[in-house]
TORTIFI-645593 format. One record per residue (C-alpha): x, y, z. Coordinates in Angstrom, 1 decimal. Example, Ala and Ser with C-alpha at 12.3 -4.5 7.8 and 13.67 -1.06 7.14 Angstrom:
BEGIN
<atom u="12.3" v="-4.5" w="7.8"/>
<atom u="13.7" v="-1.1" w="7.1"/>
END
This chain:
BEGIN
<atom u="12.9" v="-119.7" w="-23.9"/>
<atom u="16.2" v="-119.9" w="-22.6"/>
<atom u="16.8" v="-122.2" w="-18.9"/>
<atom u="16.6" v="-119.8" w="-16.7"/>
<atom u="13.4" v="-118.1" w="-18.4"/>
<atom u="11.9" v="-121.7" w="-18.7"/>
<atom u="12.2" v="-122.2" w="-14.3"/>
<atom u="11.3" v="-118.5" w="-14.3"/>
<atom u="8.0" v="-120.1" w="-15.8"/>
<atom u="8.0" v="-123.1" w="-14.4"/>
<atom u="8.0" v="-121.5" w="-10.7"/>
<atom u="5.1" v="-118.6" w="-11.8"/>
<atom u="2.8" v="-121.8" w="-13.2"/>
<atom u="3.5" v="-123.9" w="-10.0"/>
<atom u="2.4" v="-120.9" w="-8.0"/>
<atom u="-0.5" v="-120.8" w="-9.3"/>
<atom u="-1.3" v="-123.9" w="-9.3"/>
<atom u="-0.6" v="-125.1" w="-5.8"/>
<atom u="-2.7" v="-121.6" w="-4.5"/>
<atom u="-5.7" v="-123.3" w="-6.6"/>
<atom u="-4.9" v="-127.2" w="-5.0"/>
<atom u="-4.3" v="-125.1" w="-1.5"/>
<atom u="-7.9" v="-123.1" w="-1.8"/>
<atom u="-9.8" v="-126.0" w="-3.2"/>
<atom u="-10.2" v="-124.6" w="-6.7"/>
<atom u="-9.8" v="-128.0" w="-9.4"/>
<atom u="-7.0" v="-127.5" w="-11.2"/>
<atom u="-7.0" v="-129.4" w="-14.7"/>
<atom u="-3.5" v="-129.1" w="-16.2"/>
<atom u="-0.4" v="-127.0" w="-15.5"/>
<atom u="2.0" v="-126.1" w="-18.4"/>
<atom u="5.2" v="-124.3" w="-19.8"/>
<atom u="4.5" v="-125.0" w="-23.7"/>
<atom u="4.1" v="-121.4" w="-25.0"/>
<atom u="0.6" v="-120.6" w="-26.0"/>
<atom u="-0.4" v="-117.7" w="-27.8"/>
<atom u="0.6" v="-114.6" w="-25.8"/>
<atom u="1.8" v="-116.2" w="-22.6"/>
<atom u="5.1" v="-119.1" w="-22.0"/>
<atom u="2.7" v="-120.8" w="-19.4"/>
<atom u="-0.8" v="-121.2" w="-18.2"/>
<atom u="-2.5" v="-123.2" w="-15.8"/>
<atom u="-6.4" v="-124.3" w="-16.1"/>
<atom u="-8.8" v="-124.3" w="-13.3"/>
<atom u="-11.9" v="-124.0" w="-12.5"/>
<atom u="-13.6" v="-121.2" w="-13.6"/>
<atom u="-15.1" v="-118.3" w="-11.7"/>
<atom u="-18.3" v="-118.7" w="-11.4"/>
<atom u="-20.5" v="-115.8" w="-11.7"/>
<atom u="-24.0" v="-115.0" w="-10.6"/>
<atom u="-27.0" v="-114.7" w="-13.7"/>
<atom u="-26.9" v="-113.2" w="-17.0"/>
<atom u="-22.6" v="-113.3" w="-16.3"/>
<atom u="-23.1" v="-110.5" w="-13.4"/>
<atom u="-20.8" v="-110.0" w="-11.1"/>
<atom u="-22.1" v="-113.1" w="-7.4"/>
<atom u="-21.7" v="-110.6" w="-4.2"/>
<atom u="-23.4" v="-112.9" w="-2.3"/>
<atom u="-20.9" v="-114.3" w="0.6"/>
<atom u="-19.7" v="-117.4" w="-1.3"/>
<atom u="-19.3" v="-115.6" w="-4.8"/>
<atom u="-17.0" v="-112.8" w="-2.8"/>
<atom u="-15.1" v="-116.0" w="-1.1"/>
<atom u="-14.7" v="-116.9" w="-4.7"/>
<atom u="-13.5" v="-113.9" w="-6.0"/>
<atom u="-11.1" v="-113.6" w="-3.4"/>
<atom u="-9.6" v="-117.2" w="-3.8"/>
<atom u="-9.0" v="-115.8" w="-7.7"/>
<atom u="-7.3" v="-112.4" w="-6.1"/>
<atom u="-4.9" v="-115.2" w="-4.2"/>
<atom u="-4.2" v="-117.6" w="-6.8"/>
<atom u="-3.5" v="-114.5" w="-9.5"/>
<atom u="-1.0" v="-113.2" w="-7.3"/>
<atom u="0.7" v="-116.5" w="-6.1"/>
<atom u="2.0" v="-116.9" w="-9.7"/>
<atom u="4.1" v="-113.4" w="-9.8"/>
<atom u="5.3" v="-114.2" w="-6.2"/>
<atom u="6.6" v="-117.4" w="-6.9"/>
<atom u="8.6" v="-115.9" w="-9.8"/>
<atom u="9.7" v="-113.3" w="-7.3"/>
<atom u="10.7" v="-115.8" w="-4.7"/>
<atom u="12.6" v="-118.2" w="-7.2"/>
<atom u="14.3" v="-115.3" w="-9.0"/>
<atom u="13.7" v="-112.1" w="-6.9"/>
<atom u="16.0" v="-110.2" w="-9.7"/>
<atom u="13.8" v="-111.5" w="-12.4"/>
<atom u="11.0" v="-109.3" w="-14.2"/>
<atom u="8.5" v="-110.8" w="-12.0"/>
<atom u="6.3" v="-107.5" w="-12.3"/>
<atom u="6.0" v="-107.5" w="-16.1"/>
<atom u="5.4" v="-111.3" w="-16.3"/>
<atom u="2.7" v="-110.9" w="-13.9"/>
<atom u="0.5" v="-108.1" w="-15.8"/>
<atom u="-1.7" v="-110.0" w="-17.1"/>
<atom u="-2.4" v="-111.8" w="-13.4"/>
<atom u="-2.9" v="-108.2" w="-11.7"/>
<atom u="-5.4" v="-107.0" w="-14.6"/>
<atom u="-7.4" v="-110.0" w="-13.5"/>
<atom u="-6.7" v="-109.5" w="-9.8"/>
<atom u="-8.0" v="-105.6" w="-10.5"/>
<atom u="-10.6" v="-106.5" w="-12.4"/>
<atom u="-12.3" v="-108.9" w="-9.3"/>
<atom u="-10.7" v="-106.2" w="-7.2"/>
<atom u="-13.0" v="-103.5" w="-8.6"/>
<atom u="-16.6" v="-105.9" w="-8.4"/>
<atom u="-15.2" v="-106.5" w="-4.7"/>
<atom u="-14.3" v="-102.9" w="-3.6"/>
<atom u="-17.2" v="-99.8" w="-1.9"/>
<atom u="-17.0" v="-96.3" w="-1.7"/>
<atom u="-14.4" v="-96.1" w="1.1"/>
<atom u="-10.7" v="-95.9" w="-0.5"/>
<atom u="-8.7" v="-96.5" w="2.9"/>
<atom u="-10.8" v="-99.5" w="3.0"/>
<atom u="-10.3" v="-100.7" w="-0.8"/>
<atom u="-6.2" v="-100.4" w="-0.2"/>
<atom u="-6.0" v="-102.3" w="2.8"/>
<atom u="-8.5" v="-105.2" w="1.3"/>
<atom u="-6.4" v="-105.5" w="-1.5"/>
<atom u="-3.1" v="-105.4" w="0.8"/>
<atom u="-4.5" v="-108.4" w="2.9"/>
<atom u="-5.3" v="-111.0" w="-0.5"/>
<atom u="-1.7" v="-109.6" w="-1.3"/>
<atom u="-0.5" v="-110.7" w="2.1"/>
<atom u="-2.5" v="-113.9" w="2.2"/>
<atom u="-1.0" v="-115.0" w="-1.4"/>
<atom u="2.7" v="-114.1" w="-0.1"/>
<atom u="2.2" v="-116.6" w="3.0"/>
<atom u="1.0" v="-119.2" w="1.2"/>
<atom u="3.8" v="-119.0" w="-1.2"/>
<atom u="6.5" v="-119.1" w="1.8"/>
<atom u="4.3" v="-121.8" w="3.5"/>
<atom u="3.6" v="-123.8" w="0.2"/>
<atom u="7.3" v="-123.3" w="-1.3"/>
<atom u="8.1" v="-127.4" w="-0.7"/>
<atom u="5.1" v="-127.9" w="-2.7"/>
<atom u="5.4" v="-125.0" w="-5.2"/>
<atom u="9.8" v="-126.6" w="-6.4"/>
<atom u="8.1" v="-129.9" w="-6.6"/>
<atom u="5.2" v="-128.7" w="-9.5"/>
<atom u="7.9" v="-126.5" w="-10.8"/>
<atom u="10.5" v="-129.5" w="-11.6"/>
<atom u="7.9" v="-131.9" w="-12.6"/>
<atom u="6.9" v="-129.2" w="-14.8"/>
<atom u="10.6" v="-128.3" w="-16.1"/>
<atom u="10.9" v="-132.2" w="-16.3"/>
<atom u="7.3" v="-133.1" w="-18.2"/>
<atom u="6.5" v="-129.2" w="-19.4"/>
<atom u="2.7" v="-130.3" w="-19.2"/>
<atom u="0.8" v="-132.1" w="-16.2"/>
<atom u="-2.5" v="-132.9" w="-16.2"/>
<atom u="-4.5" v="-132.8" w="-12.9"/>
<atom u="-3.4" v="-136.3" w="-11.0"/>
<atom u="0.4" v="-135.4" w="-12.0"/>
<atom u="-0.1" v="-132.4" w="-10.4"/>
<atom u="-1.2" v="-133.6" w="-7.4"/>
<atom u="1.0" v="-136.2" w="-7.0"/>
<atom u="4.1" v="-133.1" w="-7.6"/>
<atom u="2.1" v="-131.0" w="-4.8"/>
<atom u="2.0" v="-134.0" w="-2.1"/>
<atom u="5.9" v="-134.9" w="-3.3"/>
<atom u="6.5" v="-131.4" w="-2.0"/>
<atom u="4.7" v="-131.7" w="1.5"/>
<atom u="6.3" v="-134.7" w="2.1"/>
<atom u="9.6" v="-133.0" w="1.8"/>
<atom u="8.2" v="-130.2" w="4.0"/>
<atom u="7.1" v="-133.4" w="7.0"/>
<atom u="10.5" v="-134.5" w="6.3"/>
<atom u="12.7" v="-131.7" w="6.8"/>
<atom u="10.6" v="-130.3" w="9.9"/>
<atom u="11.0" v="-133.6" w="11.3"/>
<atom u="15.3" v="-133.4" w="10.9"/>
END
């Protein structure tokens, strides 16, 4: 992996990790070590489905699915923010597939409503990436330095980015 590609992957995975942290999904680790068909990955708590593996359409289940969609979108959006001319859509294709699968469970019969619903979740992810950019940057830099971060190291990097944002706001 080239340095440019590695940095882009670090920002992509940092986007996922920070989004998961922000929506209170337990993050176990993040890595930019290539694995089978991915250049990096984030391991977080699994999305819980109802009995027999069926989608849980309770309010709590819907909330979980929405959060997971935002996490899916945050990776490619962080790549886009870091390197707008990158192939962020291609790098996020698996994330978009997962988001589409989850959206299929959430959607009703009204196509106009479904489009707006999807755009709302996309916008939530965009706002999260923009607002949490210092934290994403801190996690990406830590990933570049260490290649893999466990839960404690991720939290330390996120808190470091948060402190940097607060210090920048005071100036």
